[in-house]
N, C-alpha and C positions, 0 to 999 in steps of 0.2 A: 668791274667784273666781279661777280660773287663767286670766289673760288670754291667755297664750301658747297654751294649749290651746284656749280659746274662739276665738282668731283662726284657728288651724289648722282647727278644725271649721267655722267660717263660710266660710273660703276653700274648703274641700272641698265644702261644700254649694252654694255659688254656682257652682262649676265643674260640678257634676252637674245643676243645674237647667236645664230648657229656658228659653230667653231670655224667653219670654212669661210665665213664672212668677216672674221675679225681682221682688221687692218690697223696695226699699231704704228703705221707711218704717218697718220693724220697729224698735220702740224698743230691743230688746235689742242691736242693732248699735251703738247709741250708748252704752248703759250699759256694755257690755263693751269698747268702743273697737275693734270688729272690722269696721268698715264699709268699710275701704279696698279689699279685693278685689271687693266688690260694685259699688262705683262705678267701679272700674278696668275691670271687664268692660263695663259700660254705655258708658263713654267710648270703649272700643275697638270694640264691636260695634253699639251702638245709642244714639248720643248723644241722640236723641229717641225715647223708649221708652214704650210704652203698657202699663199694668197694668189688665186688665179687671175684676179682683176683688181688693179689699183691705179691711181693716177700716174704712177711711175712704172706700170706694167707688172707682170707676175714676178713674185719673189718668194724665197724661203726666209722665214724668220728663225734665227737660232738664239735662244733666250736664257739658257741656264749657264752657269759658270763652266761646267764640264764640257758642254757641247761647243761653247764659244772657244774654249781652249783648244779643242780638237780641230776646229777650223783654222784658228789663228796660227797654230804651230805646224800646219800641214801645207806649206807653201808650194809643194810639188803638185798637189791636187787642186788647190784653190789659188787662183791668180789675182793679183792686183793690177796687172798690166793689161789683161784682156779687155776690161770695160771700166777701169777706174775703181775708186774706193768709196763712192757715194751712191746712195740708192737711186739718185737721178742719173740717167744715162748721159754719157758725154755727148756734146753737140756733134752733129754729123760733120764729116771731114770737109764738106763744102761750106761750112758756116764760118763766121768771122774768126780768124786764127786766134785773136787775143782771148777769146772765150773758151778755147780748147787747150789751154796750157797744161803741160804734163811735167812730172818731176820724178825723183827717185822713189817717192812713196808709191807711185803708180808703175814701178818697174819690178820685174821678178829677178831672182838671182840668175846669173852673177852680176848683171848690170846694176841692180839696186845697191849691192854691197860696195861695189867699186866707187860709185858716186857718193854714197853715204860717208865713206872713209875720208873723202876730201874735206868735209866740214866737221867731222866728229871731234877733232882736236879742240875746237872752240869750247866744248863742254867737258873736256878731260878734267880729272880731279885737280891737277895743279892750277888750271885756269879758274876753276870754281873757287879754289882757295884765294886766288888773286882777286876774284870778283867780290868776295864777301865784304871787305871794308867799303867798297863803292856802293853796294846794295844797301848796306846799313846807313851810310851817309844820306843816300837818296830817300830811303824810307823815313828817316828822321826828319829830313827837310819837308817832305810831303805832309807828315803827321803834324809837325809844328806849325804848318801854314793853314790848318783846317779851321773853319769858323765854329768855335765852341759856343754853344748856346743857340745856334741856328740849325734849322733843318736843311740838309743838303743831300745831293745824290752821291752816295759812297762810290758807286760805279765810276762816275766821271772823275771825282776828285782823288780817289785812291787807286782803285783797281786798274783803270785805264792809264792813269798817269805813271804809276810805277812800272807797268808793262812797257809803255812807250819809251820811258827813259832807258830801260834795259835793252830793248830792241835797238835803240839808237846807238848804244854802246857796242853791241854785238856786230852791227853793220858798219860802225864808224860813220853813221848817217848824220847829216846836219841836224844838230840838236834842236834848233828852233823849229824845225819842220817835223818833229818826231810824231805828231798826231796823224800825219799822212800815212804812216805805217799802220796805224790802227784802222784808218779809213779803208785802206787797201785790203787789209785782212778781212774786214766786214764784207767788202764787195766779193772777195774770193769765196767766202763760205755762205753767202746768201743763197736762198732758193729762188730761182726765177719765178716771178708771178706771185710770190708769197711774202718775201722779206724785204721791206723797206725799199731802198734804191734799186734793188734787183727787179722791181716791177717795171722800171724804165731801162730796157736793155741797152738803149743808146748811152744812157748815163753810166751804166755799168761798164760798157765797152770803153768809153772814154776814160773812166777812172783807172781801169786796168792798163790801158795804153799809156796813160800818164806814169803809172808805176814802172812799166817796161822801159820807157824812155829815160826815166830818172836813173834806173839802175844800169842801163846801157852806158849812160854818161859816167857813172861811178866806176864801172868796169874799165872803160877806156882810159880813165885817169890812172887806175891802179895797176893794170896789167903790165905797163912798161916799168913800174917801180919795183924795188926789191920786195920779196914777200913780207907780209905783216900778219898780225893775229886777227884781223877782222874777217868776217865771212866772205866778203867780196874778193878780197885778196887771196884767201884760201882757195876759192873756186877758180880764180883766174890763173893760179900757179900750180894747181894739182894736175897731174898727167891725165886723170880720168875725166876732168871737168873743164880743162882750159879751153876747149873748143865750144863750150856752151854758147858763147856769143855768136857763133855761126848758125846756131839753131834757136831762133828767137822764142819759139813756143816752149821749148824745154827750159831755156834759161829763165823765162818769166815764171814758169811753173815751179822751178827750183827755188827761186827767190820767194815766191808766194808761200811755198811750203814752209820755208824757214821763218817767215813772218808769222804765219798762222800758228806754227808750232810754238813759237815764242810768245804768242799772244793769248790764245784761247784757254789753255789749261790754267795758267797763272791768273789771268784776269778773272775768269768766271769762278775759280776756286776761292779767290779773295772775296768776291761778292757772296758766293754761296756759303762761305764759312761764317760770315756775319749773320746771314739768314738762319743758319743752323743753330748757332749759339743763342739766338733769340727764340727760336722755336723750342729749344731744350735748355732753359735757364739753369737747371741743376748742373748741366755740363759746364756752363759758364762759371758757376760757383766752384766746381771741381778744378777748373783751369786756374782761377785766381788763387786757390789754395795750394796748387802744385804746378807752377810754370814749367817744371821739367817734363810735363806731358806734351809740350808743344810739338816736338818732332812726330810723335805718334798721332797727335791731333791733326797734323798736316796731312798725313796719309788718310785719315778718316774723312777729312774735308774733301779730298780728291775722290775718294770712294763715293761719298754721299752726294756730291755734286755731279760727278761724272761729266766733265766738260765736253767730251766727244761722245755723242749719243750712240752712234753706230759706225761701223766700217763695213764696206762691201767687198766681197770676193766673187769671182766667177769660176764655176767648176770647170776644170780642164778634162775631167773624166767622170764616169759614173762612180758615185761614192755612197756607201751605206752609212747613215748617221741617225742615231736615235730611232732606229727601226724604220726609217724612211729611205727611199732611194732618190738621191739628188742626181740629176742627169747632167752630162757634159753640156756646158753652155748655160746652165741655170744661174740665176742671180741669187746670191746667198748673203743675207744681212746679219752680221753679228751685232746684236743689241747689247753693247757694253753696259748701258744704263740698267737693263734688266739683270744681266749677270752679276752686277754689283749689289743687287737686292735679292740674291738667291739665298733663301733661308737655310738651305742645306749647308752653306758655307759660312754665312754671316747670320748667326742667331739675332732675332729682332732686327732684321736687315734694314727696315725702313727707319729705324731710330738712329740718331746721331750720338755715338758713344766715344768720347775722346780717348779713352784708354782701352778701346777694343783690341784684344790680343792679336788678332790676325788682320788688322786694317791694311797692312801692306800687301795682302793677297788680292787687292782690287785689280780690276781689268782696265782701268782708265788709261793706262799707257800702252795697252796691247801686249802681245807676247810674240815670241819667235823673232824672225829676222826683221820685222817691221816695228819692234818695240820702240816707243818714243825716245829719240836720241837725247832730247833735252830734259828728261824726267828729273834728273838730280838738280838741274838749275831751277826748275819750277819749285821743287821742294825747298831749295835753299832760300828763294825769294819769300815764300810763304812763311818759313820758319823765322827769318829775320824780321819780317813785317810784324808777326804776332809778338815777338819778343819786344819790339819797340812799342807796339800798341799797349801791352800790359804795363810798361813803364809809365805811360802817360794817362791812360784812361781806365776808370773802373768799369765802364760799360759803353759799348757802341750800341745804342738802342735803335732798333728798326722802328721808325715813326710813321709808317704809312704803308699802303699796298705795294708789293713788289711787282715790277713789270718785267715780264719775260718775253723772249723773242719767239716768233712763229717759225721754228726751225727744227727739223727732225735730224739734223746732222750735228750742229753745235748747240749745246744746252746753254744758250746765252741769257744773261741777265742784263736788262737795259737800265733799270732804275731801282735802287734801294735807298729810299729816303731814311736818313738817320739823324740822331742827335747824340752828341758826345757828352759823357758825364765824367769829368776828371776825378782823380782820387781826392 
């Protein structure tokens, strides 16, 4: 795939299209990494933009930092519960139940807050402090086992492996089966008919059913035991969530939410960070010269990568936004990826700048009541990983084409071929 040619073709196409025909949800824009001119035009000409016809039906695109914040913080007018959080509508009620899972991210207040509180202690400051030595030990073990002098896939050997180990810890999940958690996460976020195994709906159903049965078994083991600090025990013993096992759809959805939340931000920011430093080698030089920039660089990596491309809300009432009237029942898509490239907030927004003063103002974790619960854990893992990388390697060199997923929800990276250059 010639990404430069693809980008030129996409830029030319978006310039030729009438504004009302622009559809930024097309998966090829994210597979080819050619989305920038499409969102730039919407931010410039129509920050609140209506698409009357798309493969996922009509929707509003909200693309600037300001308009996204306005939607994300107004949970009274914009609902997560009405139609879910993705541009793809939920399956009909008469479809297979395992494909219709729901969780507290798809609930509105007060139910959302009640269930969220059940598991939020897992990422409380004291718990994060306790996690730090373990994360460092595992990062070091992963990095020390890498094949120096050979080309390998950074995503598989580092990004996925570190994430899988951390998820296994959070769930107290059988360590030898930790890659199952990543597989289930990928199935949960895949786009039917577009992404990998999701093309085979039967395989997807079976995979999610396997996930459900596995966690029902763990729940039944731990519910009779005294409470402990793993996520399953927390859910089984909290007043707001102890009955989830009687509601299989919601229980599966809650488990998948916690798996996906613990997987995608960290995993794809680890991969995207390596890509960014190779695209901007002067920033890699700056990092080597001053490792104290790592915490700020982590925020910039999360901004630049934007692991969750969009979130969906459904209008509960007529709302005026950006000079447009959004009607009750309309689908509203907050394009976090676009908001994080808003030049009015982030000068030279497409550039990766590790000492960017306002890098933490990114939208990648969302805002308001649905702000990502595990954001500090993701930052902690990224910070420790880069501290350990700098101890061992002068350069993690991207050694071939980067492969991305055809997904307009998760900005996934499948393959980053790299070679390591020790000090």
